[in-house]
C-alpha positions in Angstrom: 14.7 5.0 -3.0 12.2 6.6 -0.6 10.5 5.7 2.6 6.7 5.9 2.2 4.9 6.3 5.5 1.5 4.6 6.1 -1.7 4.9 8.0 -3.7 1.6 8.2 -7.2 2.1 9.4 -9.5 -0.5 10.8 -12.8 0.3 12.5 -11.7 4.0 12.5 -8.5 3.4 14.4 -4.9 3.3 13.4 -3.8 -0.4 13.5 -1.2 -2.8 12.2 -2.5 -6.2 11.3 -1.0 -9.4 10.0 -1.6 -9.6 6.2 -4.2 -12.0 5.1 -5.9 -12.2 8.5 -8.6 -9.7 7.6 -11.9 -11.2 6.4 -15.6 -10.7 6.8 -15.4 -12.8 10.0 -13.0 -10.3 11.7 -13.6 -11.3 15.3 -12.3 -14.8 14.7 -9.5 -14.3 12.2 -8.0 -10.8 12.6 -4.5 -10.7 14.1 -3.6 -7.3 15.3 0.0 -6.3 16.0 -0.7 -2.7 17.1 -3.7 -0.4 17.8 -3.8 3.1 19.2 -6.3 5.7 20.2 -4.0 8.3 18.7 -5.8 9.9 15.7 -5.0 9.2 12.1 -4.7 13.0 11.7 -1.9 13.1 14.2 0.2 10.6 12.2 -0.5 12.6 9.0 0.5 15.8 10.7 3.8 14.2 11.7 4.5 13.1 8.1 3.7 16.6 6.9 6.1 18.1 9.4 8.8 15.8 8.2 8.1 16.4 4.5 7.2 12.8 3.7 5.1 12.6 0.6 3.5 9.7 -1.3 2.4 7.9 1.9 -0.6 5.6 2.0 -3.8 5.7 3.9 -5.4 2.3 3.6 -8.9 1.7 4.8 -9.2 -1.9 5.9 -13.0 -2.4 5.6 -15.8 -0.1 6.4 -16.0 2.5 9.2 -12.9 4.4 8.3 -14.1 7.3 6.1 -14.0 10.0 8.9 -10.6 9.0 10.0 -9.2 8.9 6.5 -10.7 12.3 5.7 -9.2 13.8 8.8 -5.8 12.5 7.9 -6.1 14.0 4.4 -7.1 17.3 5.9 -4.0 17.2 8.1 -1.7 16.6 5.1 -3.5 17.8 2.0 -2.0 16.5 -1.3 0.6 14.7 0.8 -0.9 11.2 1.0 -2.7 8.7 -1.2 -5.8 6.9 -0.1 -7.1 3.4 -0.8 -9.7 0.9 0.3 -13.2 0.8 -1.2 -12.2 3.4 -3.9 -14.1 3.1 -7.2 -15.1 5.2 -10.2 -18.0 6.8 -8.3 -16.1 8.1 -5.3 -12.5 8.5 -6.6 -13.0 12.2 -7.4 -14.5 12.8 -3.9 -11.3 11.4 -2.3 -9.2 13.7 -4.5 -11.4 16.7 -3.6 -10.9 15.7 0.1 -7.2 16.2 -0.3 -5.8 12.9 -1.5 -2.8 13.3 -3.8 -3.9 10.1 -5.6 -6.3 7.2 -5.1 -5.2 3.6 -4.8 -7.3 0.9 -6.6 -7.3 -2.9 -6.3 -10.4 -5.0 -6.2 -12.7 -2.6 -8.2 -10.8 -3.0 -11.4 -11.0 -6.8 -11.3 -13.8 -9.0 -12.7 -13.8 -12.8 -12.9 -10.2 -12.9 -11.8 -8.9 -10.6 -14.5 -8.3 -6.9 -14.8 -11.4 -5.3 -16.3 -9.8 -2.9 -18.8 -13.1 -1.2 -19.5 -13.4 -0.3 -15.8 -9.8 0.8 -15.7 -10.3 3.1 -18.7 -13.4 4.6 -17.3 -11.6 5.4 -14.1 -8.7 7.0 -16.0 -11.1 9.0 -18.1 -12.7 10.3 -14.9 -9.6 11.3 -12.8 -6.5 10.8 -15.1 -3.7 8.3 -14.9 -1.6 10.8 -13.0 -3.8 10.5 -9.9 -4.1 6.7 -9.9 -2.0 4.1 -8.1 -2.6 0.5 -8.9 -2.3 -1.9 -6.0 -1.0 -5.3 -7.2 -0.6 -6.9 -3.8 0.1 -10.5 -4.1 0.5 -13.9 -2.5 2.9 -16.7 -3.6 1.5 -19.7 -5.3 4.0 -22.3 -6.6 6.7 -20.1 -8.2 4.4 -17.2 -9.1 3.2 -14.1 -7.2 -0.5 -13.9 -7.8 -2.5 -10.7 -7.3 -5.1 -11.0 -4.6 -8.3 -9.0 -4.0 -11.2 -8.7 -1.6 -9.1 -8.1 1.6 -6.3 -10.2 0.1 -8.4 -13.3 0.3 -9.2 -14.0 -3.3 -6.6 -15.2 -5.8 -7.0 -13.7 -9.3 -5.5 -15.0 -12.5 -3.1 -12.1 -12.8 0.6 -12.7 -12.1 2.9 -10.0 -10.9 5.5 -9.9 -13.7 7.1 -7.5 -16.2 4.4 -8.3 -18.7 1.6 -7.2 -16.4 3.5 -4.1 -15.3 4.1 -3.1 -18.9 0.4 -3.7 -19.8 -0.8 -1.5 -17.0 1.8 1.3 -17.0 -0.2 3.5 -19.3 -3.1 3.7 -16.9 -1.4 4.8 -13.6 1.6 6.6 -12.3 2.7 4.2 -9.6 2.3 0.7 -8.4 1.9 -0.4 -4.7 2.7 -4.0 -4.0 2.2 -5.7 -0.6 3.8 -9.1 -0.2 0.8 -10.4 1.7 2.2 -13.7 3.0 4.9 -11.8 5.0 2.9 -8.6 5.7 2.8 -7.7 9.4 5.0 -10.7 10.4 8.4 -8.9 10.7 10.3 -12.0 9.5 11.9 -10.7 6.4 11.0 -9.6 2.9 10.0 -11.6 -0.2 13.3 -11.5 -1.9 12.3 -13.1 -5.2 9.5 -10.6 -5.6 11.7 -7.6 -4.9 14.3 -9.0 -7.4 11.6 -9.4 -10.0 10.4 -5.8 -9.4 13.9 -4.5 -9.6 14.3 -5.8 -13.1 11.5 -3.6 -14.4 12.5 -0.2 -15.6 9.1 1.5 -15.7 7.0 3.5 -13.2 7.8 4.0 -9.5 7.0 0.9 -7.4 6.5 0.8 -3.6 7.1 -2.5 -1.9 5.6 -3.5 1.5 5.8 -6.6 3.6 8.1 -8.2 6.1 10.5 -5.4 6.6 11.9 -5.5 10.1 15.5 -4.4 10.1 17.8 -2.0 8.2 19.3 -5.1 6.6 15.9 -5.7 4.9 16.0 -2.2 3.6 19.5 -2.5 2.2 18.4 -5.8 0.5 15.6 -3.9 -1.1 18.0 -1.3 -2.3 20.3 -3.9 -3.8 17.8 -6.2 -5.4 15.6 -3.3 -6.5 18.6 -1.5 -8.0 17.7 1.6 -6.0 14.4 2.0 -7.9 12.0 0.6 -5.4 10.5 2.6 -2.6 9.4 0.9 0.6 6.9 1.2 3.5 7.3 -0.2 7.0 4.4 -1.1 9.3 4.6 -3.3 12.4 8.4 -3.1 12.8 8.4 0.7 13.1 8.6 2.2 16.6 5.7 4.6 16.1 3.5 1.4 15.6 4.9 -0.4 18.6 7.7 -2.1 16.9 11.4 -2.4 17.9 13.2 -3.1 14.7 13.3 0.3 13.0 13.1 3.9 14.2 10.7 6.3 12.3 13.0 9.3 12.8 15.9 7.4 11.3 14.0 6.4 8.2 12.5 9.9 7.8 15.9 11.4 7.9 17.7 9.0 5.7 15.1 8.1 3.0 13.0 11.2 2.6 
């Protein structure tokens, strides 16, 4: 079980937002927990100094390319990058220093995973440089993958069958529990328990973590197999629930 650091970028700045509040009408819907003029590169440099690998740089909409590239340059091969990645630019991001690219919306078509697109991408960069983002929202008793800034429900459910089907096309899964993302009110326990029953590739969970008790619950329900990332609750992002230095020391 490892702590995966993150850098969320919006309009070129490091921010923490409430999951699901980002849309094409940002000015009216976006709810921001934290923003800073401190550069993305400075966060990446700190992660490099602490030896934290496998972190995520997530571009929340356009206008983030320069900031993302600067962060990759500060910690080359140390972080993964996602947001707007597709078959045409994936290799460019790897050449810029990304350890892997994170893909969501591009591999979906008509609410289903487009296996032809996925295979094209794997042929281009290899499954060992690809992370599939299966971020989801709860609908009835299911966790449904969402795309397009987490606004569009697909027809794919996060379950063992889906993970098994996709495991041959990536080396990790990243899963945000969107309904609790950025709210600091606790994790989606049923989702974590579901993920903990799978014995396949590495999985990183994000969403709602705000105390050490949440992290211990992830460790228990995830049977020690699930990594985690923390955003708004972390002190370096303006939070008060968890200290970055503590997590970096205990879960590196």
